Phi, psi and omega in degrees: 000324180289327177294323181295323176295317177302327182280348177115012178288133179271322182224143176246121172272125180237129187281148172265114183303132177213144190287345180229067184283070194299326187275357184261148178280183187300322179300309179291322180299322179290325178295323177295318177303313180301314181301311183293324177296331178273359176088017184284127183242179176298319180295324177294325179294316179294322177297321177299318178295316180302316181294317175304318182291346176295337179241348182221110178257003190253319186295132177292138179232122179244127170278128183231132181177206185247158190296322190307311178300327179291317181293323178298320178285332181097134186304313183298317181292319181297311184294324176296315180293320179295317178298315179297326183283337179103026175285143176258336183197165185223133178238109177259110187304318191252029178245098180300150180307318182297344181249008190252003188306313185294307180296316180302314178298322183288327172294318180299318180298336178263008180063036173252145182276150176245113185257141183235159178261144166233133188245163173307333180270356181291130180290163179295322183292315179293322179298319180295317176301321179294313179298335181286339181244348179290151172217164186083283171200162180255131184260114177265124175278115192281357182209163183273040181223201180260170182302143178093355178286167180285148179250117182228331186272076182293324185293319178295321177300311182302318180298312183294318180299314179302320181291320179295326182296337178287338187258338188210151174260001179294150169303139178247121179249153183245131174228177188076125175084358179273111193239342186201186182300319182296313179289330175294318177295318183297314180281329180292332178288345179258348192223189180259359178175166178230158181238125175248120181238291185300321184300322179285315179301317182298320183288324175297318183296331181291348176283145184297130178304132179081357182239022182291127181229167184300315176304319177295317178299318178300314178298319184293333182271000181293339172302325178290317176302319177293319178294320177299317179293328178296310180297322177296321179297324177300314181295322178296319179296320179293323181292329184279337184274000000 
């Protein structure tokens, strides 16, 4: 996590292991399987964040995952543990806004953000409902697939982002399909930020099991550094124009 910050990450989304990650593609699903096989739980994930916070109190940390592990822990206990660990926000992939009032209120009382996804298939009515309860930032899913799929329809993404800007003043970030500096620059030019997941996880997975070392981890995080440089280049171009 510290290497991600060194490479330029402003916020780190960390996944909660769950046995049925239906919205995730094969790369993330395999990473979840590895985590579960290793016995990693929600409590372990929060412990990892706590350890990170011992050296870094500034970088945003968002927990992203599915509702089941949170329900098992209990909303009150989960939010208390997340607050103590140093979490800033929570994104529950399979929790519709209409069913999220209790958890959202509990998070709000602890000054934690509740982040939501908006997809290309989200209706205008539903998008409006989401923007009315979302806080922190709005996560726009750039394609009609699972994580790790290819991103090609830039015009459609641009149109959707413009429509969302009419509904909210929240920062809008784009995720799904961003794999390198070129796609980061393309999506960064349309939004307030970009999210890289599968491309990073795939690089980490390519390291030999049981032989992970610091140089390999640094190399796997270089995709973040390349994306950061691309985004910084966009800002420099805007400032010069």
